[in-house]
C-alpha positions as a Markdown table, in Angstrom:
| # | Residue | x | y | z |
|---|---|---|---|---|
| 1 | Met | 83.9 | 72.0 | 177.0 |
| 2 | Asn | 82.6 | 73.5 | 180.2 |
| 3 | Leu | 84.0 | 71.5 | 183.1 |
| 4 | Lys | 81.6 | 73.0 | 185.7 |
| 5 | Asn | 78.8 | 70.7 | 184.6 |
| 6 | Lys | 80.9 | 67.5 | 184.8 |
| 7 | Tyr | 79.6 | 64.9 | 187.2 |
| 8 | Gly | 81.7 | 61.7 | 187.3 |
| 9 | Leu | 82.8 | 60.3 | 184.0 |
| 10 | Met | 79.8 | 61.6 | 182.0 |
| 11 | Tyr | 78.4 | 65.1 | 181.4 |
| 12 | Ser | 75.0 | 65.7 | 182.8 |
| 13 | Val | 72.4 | 68.3 | 181.9 |
| 14 | Gln | 70.5 | 67.8 | 185.2 |
| 15 | Lys | 71.5 | 69.2 | 188.5 |
| 16 | Pro | 72.2 | 66.7 | 191.3 |
| 17 | Lys | 69.2 | 68.0 | 193.4 |
| 18 | Lys | 66.7 | 66.8 | 190.7 |
| 19 | Lys | 68.2 | 63.3 | 190.9 |
| 20 | Ser | 67.5 | 63.1 | 194.7 |
| 21 | Val | 63.9 | 64.3 | 194.2 |
| 22 | Leu | 63.4 | 61.7 | 191.5 |
| 23 | Arg | 64.8 | 59.1 | 193.8 |
| 24 | Trp | 62.3 | 60.1 | 196.6 |
| 25 | Phe | 59.5 | 60.2 | 194.0 |
| 26 | Ile | 60.2 | 56.6 | 192.9 |
| 27 | Val | 60.4 | 55.5 | 196.5 |
| 28 | Phe | 57.0 | 57.1 | 197.1 |
| 29 | Leu | 55.4 | 55.4 | 194.1 |
| 30 | Val | 56.9 | 52.0 | 195.1 |
| 31 | Leu | 55.5 | 52.4 | 198.6 |
| 32 | Val | 52.0 | 53.3 | 197.3 |
| 33 | Gln | 52.1 | 50.3 | 195.0 |
| 34 | Leu | 53.3 | 47.9 | 197.7 |
| 35 | Ser | 50.3 | 49.0 | 199.8 |
| 36 | Leu | 48.1 | 47.2 | 197.3 |
| 37 | Ile | 49.7 | 43.8 | 197.6 |
| 38 | Trp | 50.2 | 41.1 | 200.3 |
| 39 | Pro | 51.9 | 42.6 | 203.3 |
| 40 | Ile | 49.7 | 45.6 | 203.7 |
| 41 | Tyr | 46.5 | 45.0 | 201.7 |
| 42 | Pro | 45.2 | 42.1 | 203.8 |
| 43 | Leu | 45.2 | 44.4 | 206.8 |
| 44 | Val | 42.7 | 46.8 | 205.1 |
| 45 | Gly | 41.1 | 44.4 | 202.6 |
| 46 | His | 37.8 | 44.0 | 204.4 |
| 47 | Ile | 34.3 | 44.7 | 203.2 |
| 48 | Glu | 33.3 | 46.4 | 206.4 |
| 49 | Pro | 33.4 | 49.3 | 207.4 |
| 50 | Phe | 31.5 | 51.0 | 204.7 |
| 51 | Val | 32.5 | 54.5 | 203.7 |
| 52 | Leu | 29.8 | 56.4 | 201.8 |
| 53 | Gly | 28.2 | 53.0 | 201.0 |
| 54 | Ile | 31.4 | 51.7 | 199.4 |
| 55 | Pro | 33.4 | 48.9 | 201.0 |
| 56 | Phe | 36.6 | 50.0 | 202.7 |
| 57 | Ser | 38.8 | 47.8 | 200.5 |
| 58 | Ile | 37.7 | 49.7 | 197.4 |
| 59 | Ile | 38.2 | 53.0 | 199.2 |
| 60 | Trp | 41.8 | 51.9 | 199.9 |
| 61 | Val | 42.5 | 51.2 | 196.3 |
| 62 | Leu | 40.9 | 54.5 | 195.2 |
| 63 | Leu | 43.0 | 56.3 | 197.9 |
| 64 | Cys | 46.2 | 54.7 | 196.6 |
| 65 | Leu | 45.3 | 55.7 | 193.0 |
| 66 | Leu | 44.6 | 59.3 | 194.1 |
| 67 | Leu | 47.9 | 59.4 | 196.0 |
| 68 | Ser | 49.8 | 58.2 | 192.9 |
| 69 | Phe | 48.0 | 60.7 | 190.7 |
| 70 | Phe | 48.6 | 63.7 | 193.0 |
| 71 | Gly | 52.2 | 62.6 | 193.6 |
| 72 | Leu | 52.8 | 62.4 | 189.9 |
| 73 | Leu | 51.1 | 65.8 | 189.3 |
| 74 | Ala | 53.2 | 67.4 | 192.0 |
| 75 | Phe | 56.4 | 66.0 | 190.6 |
| 76 | Phe | 55.4 | 67.2 | 187.1 |
| 77 | Ile | 54.8 | 70.7 | 188.3 |
| 78 | Trp | 58.0 | 70.8 | 190.4 |
| 79 | Glu | 60.1 | 69.5 | 187.4 |
| 80 | Asn | 58.6 | 72.1 | 185.0 |
| 81 | Gln | 59.3 | 75.1 | 187.2 |
| 82 | Glu | 62.4 | 76.2 | 185.3 |
């Protein structure tokens, strides 16, 4: 057994840096999803102003969806760099 890769009581195949990036990615996704429920959404959940003829509340949901998608895409690309 190679003791250089031992972290705690279990052996890990991941480096500790990846775990911290994963933690920040999960926090990012949780914040994006929380922006779609009660504490934040009522602040932006109005029909007016219109953006390109679409109510702002729908633009907010689309923006959160795009943030989640591009965040997931960036995490996927970062994770597969090796």
